N, C-alpha and C positions, 0 to 999 in steps of 0.2 A: 317646516319653518321657512324654507325657501319660498314656498307659495305665499305664506303669510307676509313675509318681508316684501315680496313683489307687490302684493295688494296694498300694503301700507305706503310703499314708495310711490306707486301709481296714483293712489288717492291724494297724497301730499303734493305730487307734482302737478296734477290737474288743478288743485286748489290754487297753487302758486301761479300757474299760468293764467287762470281766470282773474286773479287779483292783479297781475301785471297788465293784462289787457284792459281792465277797468282803469288802472293807473294811467295807461297810455291815452285813453279817451279823455280823462280829466286833464292831462297835460296838454292835449290839443286844444281844449276849451280855454285853458289858461293862456296859452300862446296867443290865440285869437284875441282874447280880452286885452292882453298887454299891447298887442299890435294896434288894436282899435283906439287905444288911448292917445297914440301919437307921441307919447313922452319918450325921450331918449333913454332914460333909465329903464323904463318898461320894455323898450326894444332889447336892451341888454339882458333883461330878465327872460324875455322870450327866447333869446339865443341860448342862454344857459339851460333853459328847459328843453330846448331842442337837442342839445348835446346829451343831456340825461336820457332823452327819448331814444336817441341812437343806441346808447348802451343798453337800454331796456329792450330795444328791438333785437339786439344780439342775444340777450338772455332768453327772450321769448323763442327765438329760433332754436336755441339749445334745448330749452324745455320741451319744445315740440318733438325734437329728435329723441330726447330721453323718454318721453311718453310713448312714442312709437316703439322704441326698443323694449320698454317695460311691457307694453301691450303684447308684443311678440312673445316675450317670455311667459306672460300669463296665458296666452293662447297655447303655448307649448305644453302646458301641464295637462296630462291625460285626465286627471281627476281634479275637479274643483271642490276643494275642501270646505266643509261647513265650519262655522265658529266652534261648534261642539266637538268636531273632530280635531280641530287645532288645539283646543283646551285639553282634550283627552290625551294628546300626544306630548303635552308640555313636560310632565315628570320624566318621561324617558329621554326626551331631547336634552333637558338640563342635566340629567345624570350623565349622559354620554359626553356632553360638552364640558362639564366641570371636571370629570375624571380624566378626559383627554388632555385638558389644559394642565391639570396637576401632574399627570404623567410626563408631559413635555417639560415642565418645570423641574420635576424630580430628576429627569435625565440630564438637565443642565447643571444640577448640583444642589438646588434648594427650591422648595416650594414656598411661594410668597405667602406670608401670613394671611393676607386677604383671601387668597385662594383656599386656604385651610378653613377659614371662617365661612366661606361660601359653601364648602363641602359640608360643614357642620350644620349650617342653617338649612341645607337641603336634606339633612338626615342621612347622608351617605358617607360621612367621614370614616366611621368604623369599618364599613365595607371596603372603602378605598384602602385603608391601612392593612386590612387582611389580605386584599388582593395584591398589594405591592410589597408585602413583607419580605419576599425574596429579593426584590429590587433594592430595598433600603440597606440590607446588610452588606 
């Protein structure tokens, strides 16, 4: 699931970066058009756009750093999982995640009703109750 999450985050960040770069190009064109008009209000509009462009430049720099970090994480995985492998691992992953969360909540005094419902929907509530019988008493 860590591999899957890195892939999703990387894909999303690349999309956002590309959209921001397109937005920057549009902004530059708009600034030129406003300035060409010679109108005072259009000049102020151009200045406002340039301020927004500066903020977007900072966001683009951050996105590039994040993409680099995510790409390093992705490269660090010895095995590149297929979609089929990820789907096959889902039941085990959720069983472990849901039961660990419920155990943590149980240790704090009470399991959240939404967590109980999630265990039930996953078909593992009975098993969880049997496994934690000694912990409950």
